C-alpha positions as a LaTeX table, in Angstrom:
\begin{tabular}{lrrr}
\hline
Residue & $x$ (\AA) & $y$ (\AA) & $z$ (\AA) \\
\hline
Unk1 & $-0.19$ & $-0.02$ & $-0.18$ \\
Unk2 & 2.77 & 2.82 & 0.62 \\
Unk3 & 4.63 & 1.58 & $-2.67$ \\
Unk4 & 1.00 & 1.86 & $-4.30$ \\
Unk5 & 0.46 & 5.10 & $-2.64$ \\
Unk6 & 4.34 & 6.63 & $-3.23$ \\
Unk7 & 4.12 & 5.61 & $-7.13$ \\
Unk8 & 0.94 & 7.43 & $-7.38$ \\
Unk9 & 2.46 & 10.79 & $-5.66$ \\
Unk10 & 5.19 & 10.27 & $-8.05$ \\
Unk11 & 2.75 & 9.96 & $-10.84$ \\
Unk12 & 0.83 & 13.23 & $-9.41$ \\
Unk13 & 3.75 & 14.74 & $-8.79$ \\
Unk14 & 5.13 & 14.44 & $-12.47$ \\
Unk15 & 2.16 & 15.61 & $-14.05$ \\
Unk16 & 2.12 & 18.51 & $-11.85$ \\
Unk17 & 5.66 & 19.14 & $-12.78$ \\
Unk18 & 4.61 & 18.83 & $-16.10$ \\
Unk19 & 1.62 & 21.47 & $-15.95$ \\
Unk20 & 3.67 & 23.85 & $-14.36$ \\
Unk21 & 7.20 & 23.75 & $-16.78$ \\
Unk22 & 5.73 & 23.61 & $-19.85$ \\
Unk23 & 4.45 & 26.86 & $-19.42$ \\
Unk24 & 7.62 & 28.54 & $-18.17$ \\
Unk25 & 9.60 & 26.54 & $-20.62$ \\
Unk26 & 7.24 & 28.52 & $-23.42$ \\
Unk27 & 7.74 & 31.54 & $-21.75$ \\
Unk28 & 11.69 & 31.15 & $-21.61$ \\
Unk29 & 11.55 & 30.44 & $-25.30$ \\
Unk30 & 9.44 & 33.45 & $-25.89$ \\
Unk31 & 11.84 & 35.73 & $-23.94$ \\
Unk32 & 14.91 & 34.52 & $-25.82$ \\
Unk33 & 13.12 & 35.07 & $-29.00$ \\
Unk34 & 12.38 & 38.51 & $-28.16$ \\
Unk35 & 13.29 & 40.79 & $-31.07$ \\
Unk36 & 12.96 & 44.43 & $-30.12$ \\
Unk37 & 11.64 & 45.47 & $-33.58$ \\
Unk38 & 9.00 & 42.90 & $-33.56$ \\
Unk39 & 7.36 & 43.13 & $-30.33$ \\
Unk40 & 4.79 & 40.44 & $-30.78$ \\
Unk41 & 2.81 & 39.24 & $-27.81$ \\
Unk42 & 4.03 & 36.71 & $-26.11$ \\
Unk43 & 2.21 & 33.11 & $-27.11$ \\
Unk44 & 2.40 & 31.19 & $-24.14$ \\
Unk45 & 0.12 & 27.91 & $-23.95$ \\
Unk46 & $-3.49$ & 28.59 & $-21.60$ \\
Unk47 & $-2.43$ & 27.57 & $-17.98$ \\
Unk48 & $-4.21$ & 27.78 & $-14.76$ \\
Unk49 & $-1.53$ & 28.59 & $-13.26$ \\
Unk50 & $-1.52$ & 32.97 & $-11.95$ \\
Unk51 & 2.05 & 33.28 & $-11.93$ \\
Unk52 & 2.90 & 32.32 & $-15.22$ \\
Unk53 & 0.11 & 34.49 & $-16.85$ \\
Unk54 & 1.18 & 36.95 & $-14.45$ \\
Unk55 & 4.84 & 36.47 & $-16.02$ \\
Unk56 & 3.05 & 36.72 & $-19.22$ \\
Unk57 & 1.05 & 39.78 & $-19.48$ \\
Unk58 & 4.28 & 41.48 & $-17.53$ \\
Unk59 & 6.38 & 40.68 & $-20.80$ \\
Unk60 & 3.88 & 41.97 & $-22.55$ \\
Unk61 & 3.36 & 45.63 & $-20.65$ \\
Unk62 & 7.60 & 45.54 & $-20.69$ \\
Unk63 & 7.75 & 45.16 & $-24.72$ \\
Unk64 & 4.68 & 47.93 & $-25.25$ \\
Unk65 & 6.37 & 50.43 & $-22.93$ \\
Unk66 & 9.74 & 49.04 & $-24.55$ \\
Unk67 & 7.87 & 50.12 & $-28.25$ \\
Unk68 & 6.47 & 53.55 & $-26.96$ \\
Unk69 & 10.38 & 54.53 & $-25.71$ \\
Unk70 & 12.02 & 53.01 & $-29.16$ \\
Unk71 & 9.20 & 55.64 & $-30.85$ \\
Unk72 & 10.27 & 58.65 & $-28.61$ \\
Unk73 & 13.82 & 58.50 & $-28.67$ \\
Unk74 & 13.61 & 57.77 & $-32.92$ \\
Unk75 & 11.53 & 60.84 & $-33.14$ \\
Unk76 & 13.68 & 62.79 & $-30.39$ \\
Unk77 & 16.80 & 61.84 & $-32.48$ \\
Unk78 & 14.67 & 63.06 & $-35.71$ \\
Unk79 & 14.53 & 66.76 & $-33.77$ \\
Unk80 & 18.22 & 66.71 & $-32.57$ \\
Unk81 & 19.15 & 66.21 & $-36.23$ \\
Unk82 & 16.79 & 68.80 & $-37.97$ \\
Unk83 & 17.95 & 71.43 & $-35.05$ \\
Unk84 & 21.55 & 70.09 & $-35.71$ \\
Unk85 & 21.43 & 70.55 & $-39.73$ \\
Unk86 & 18.85 & 74.20 & $-39.24$ \\
Unk87 & 21.25 & 76.26 & $-36.65$ \\
Unk88 & 22.87 & 79.16 & $-37.98$ \\
Unk89 & 26.17 & 78.34 & $-35.34$ \\
Unk90 & 28.87 & 76.15 & $-36.70$ \\
Unk91 & 28.14 & 72.86 & $-35.02$ \\
Unk92 & 30.64 & 69.65 & $-35.46$ \\
Unk93 & 29.93 & 66.27 & $-34.04$ \\
Unk94 & 33.22 & 64.52 & $-32.81$ \\
Unk95 & 34.21 & 61.23 & $-31.45$ \\
Unk96 & 36.13 & 60.32 & $-28.25$ \\
Unk97 & 39.27 & 60.57 & $-30.36$ \\
Unk98 & 38.37 & 63.71 & $-31.60$ \\
Unk99 & 37.27 & 63.22 & $-35.31$ \\
Unk100 & 34.71 & 64.62 & $-37.23$ \\
Unk101 & 31.57 & 62.45 & $-37.33$ \\
Unk102 & 29.32 & 64.88 & $-38.80$ \\
Unk103 & 28.71 & 68.67 & $-39.39$ \\
Unk104 & 25.93 & 71.21 & $-40.03$ \\
Unk105 & 26.05 & 73.49 & $-42.98$ \\
Unk106 & 26.97 & 76.08 & $-41.25$ \\
Unk107 & 30.71 & 74.73 & $-40.61$ \\
Unk108 & 31.36 & 74.06 & $-44.34$ \\
Unk109 & 33.68 & 77.59 & $-43.89$ \\
Unk110 & 35.43 & 76.90 & $-41.25$ \\
Unk111 & 36.11 & 73.53 & $-42.55$ \\
Unk112 & 36.74 & 74.45 & $-46.10$ \\
Unk113 & 34.83 & 71.74 & $-47.86$ \\
Unk114 & 31.34 & 70.41 & $-47.56$ \\
Unk115 & 30.49 & 69.14 & $-44.07$ \\
Unk116 & 29.78 & 65.31 & $-45.50$ \\
Unk117 & 33.25 & 65.26 & $-46.53$ \\
Unk118 & 35.10 & 66.27 & $-43.38$ \\
Unk119 & 34.07 & 62.97 & $-41.82$ \\
Unk120 & 36.71 & 61.41 & $-39.86$ \\
Unk121 & 39.32 & 64.11 & $-39.91$ \\
Unk122 & 40.75 & 65.37 & $-36.63$ \\
Unk123 & 39.36 & 68.60 & $-35.38$ \\
Unk124 & 43.05 & 69.09 & $-34.49$ \\
Unk125 & 44.29 & 69.65 & $-37.90$ \\
Unk126 & 42.06 & 72.86 & $-37.88$ \\
Unk127 & 43.23 & 73.79 & $-34.53$ \\
Unk128 & 46.11 & 76.26 & $-33.85$ \\
Unk129 & 47.51 & 77.89 & $-30.69$ \\
Unk130 & 47.36 & 75.12 & $-28.55$ \\
Unk131 & 48.97 & 71.62 & $-28.56$ \\
Unk132 & 47.18 & 68.65 & $-29.77$ \\
Unk133 & 47.45 & 67.13 & $-26.36$ \\
Unk134 & 46.70 & 70.59 & $-24.63$ \\
Unk135 & 43.31 & 70.55 & $-27.18$ \\
Unk136 & 42.35 & 67.17 & $-25.75$ \\
Unk137 & 42.72 & 67.75 & $-22.65$ \\
Unk138 & 40.62 & 70.57 & $-22.55$ \\
Unk139 & 37.99 & 68.88 & $-24.58$ \\
Unk140 & 37.85 & 65.71 & $-22.48$ \\
Unk141 & 37.04 & 68.06 & $-19.35$ \\
Unk142 & 33.57 & 68.62 & $-21.01$ \\
Unk143 & 32.90 & 64.71 & $-20.16$ \\
Unk144 & 33.34 & 65.78 & $-16.61$ \\
Unk145 & 32.16 & 69.79 & $-16.57$ \\
Unk146 & 29.41 & 68.91 & $-19.13$ \\
Unk147 & 30.99 & 71.76 & $-21.04$ \\
Unk148 & 34.36 & 72.70 & $-22.05$ \\
Unk149 & 35.21 & 76.44 & $-23.20$ \\
Unk150 & 38.64 & 76.68 & $-25.53$ \\
Unk151 & 39.75 & 79.90 & $-26.96$ \\
Unk152 & 42.31 & 78.59 & $-29.68$ \\
Unk153 & 42.74 & 80.00 & $-33.65$ \\
Unk154 & 41.09 & 77.99 & $-36.70$ \\
Unk155 & 43.05 & 77.63 & $-39.47$ \\
Unk156 & 40.72 & 78.10 & $-42.43$ \\
Unk157 & 41.18 & 76.94 & $-46.07$ \\
Unk158 & 42.22 & 80.15 & $-47.50$ \\
Unk159 & 44.99 & 79.70 & $-44.57$ \\
Unk160 & 44.06 & 82.84 & $-42.82$ \\
Unk161 & 43.53 & 82.03 & $-39.11$ \\
Unk162 & 40.23 & 83.18 & $-36.97$ \\
Unk163 & 40.08 & 83.34 & $-33.38$ \\
Unk164 & 37.74 & 81.62 & $-32.37$ \\
Unk165 & 35.61 & 79.79 & $-28.98$ \\
Unk166 & 35.14 & 76.75 & $-28.98$ \\
Unk167 & 31.73 & 75.37 & $-26.64$ \\
Unk168 & 32.26 & 71.54 & $-26.19$ \\
Unk169 & 29.45 & 69.30 & $-24.71$ \\
Unk170 & 28.97 & 65.62 & $-24.06$ \\
Unk171 & 27.15 & 64.05 & $-26.56$ \\
Unk172 & 26.42 & 60.33 & $-27.76$ \\
Unk173 & 25.70 & 57.33 & $-25.53$ \\
Unk174 & 27.97 & 54.68 & $-23.57$ \\
Unk175 & 28.38 & 52.98 & $-26.59$ \\
Unk176 & 29.47 & 55.50 & $-29.03$ \\
Unk177 & 30.33 & 58.61 & $-26.70$ \\
Unk178 & 31.46 & 61.59 & $-28.32$ \\
Unk179 & 31.31 & 65.70 & $-28.17$ \\
Unk180 & 28.94 & 68.31 & $-29.67$ \\
Unk181 & 31.20 & 71.82 & $-30.36$ \\
Unk182 & 29.65 & 75.08 & $-31.46$ \\
Unk183 & 32.12 & 77.53 & $-32.89$ \\
Unk184 & 31.86 & 81.15 & $-32.21$ \\
Unk185 & 33.98 & 83.46 & $-34.81$ \\
Unk186 & 36.16 & 85.88 & $-32.67$ \\
Unk187 & 37.78 & 87.55 & $-35.03$ \\
Unk188 & 35.66 & 90.82 & $-35.04$ \\
Unk189 & 35.81 & 91.03 & $-31.09$ \\
Unk190 & 39.27 & 90.38 & $-31.12$ \\
Unk191 & 40.52 & 92.83 & $-33.91$ \\
\hline
\end{tabular}
């Protein structure tokens, strides 16, 4: 009788475990297959287990919020690009090695070329009056202080130098850190 009871308890226990494990396995597979661009509703087999249903609903809620955040981020990026391009102030996007990632059309006179052609050039080739290390150190301080201001000379395409004030702020993110540089021409004021 004891053996029969143990065998029956084992069969019932395995049945309960299978009933719990299968929906959890389906939930885990759905989480592993998660694609932030598709954001499908998680398909979990019908289960009478409240916790599994709640986990599935929580995951669906998380994916919905993630989709909203991605749409907001894309709209924010679009607004930044529009403002960057339309700004009358010469603006440069720099990578963490002071290479030019992008420039607006107002920066063309300072770059001596179309802003699209300036990509990859080091900003140090334009700045004179301070060493490259001093420039790098001054611009790196923008990461610590949220802004750095550097007065220097900017070498123009015609060989002349303009007195400039460079306002630099951190830009980018952890994966792609960089700086946003605004160039203010002080030549007339200095004269």
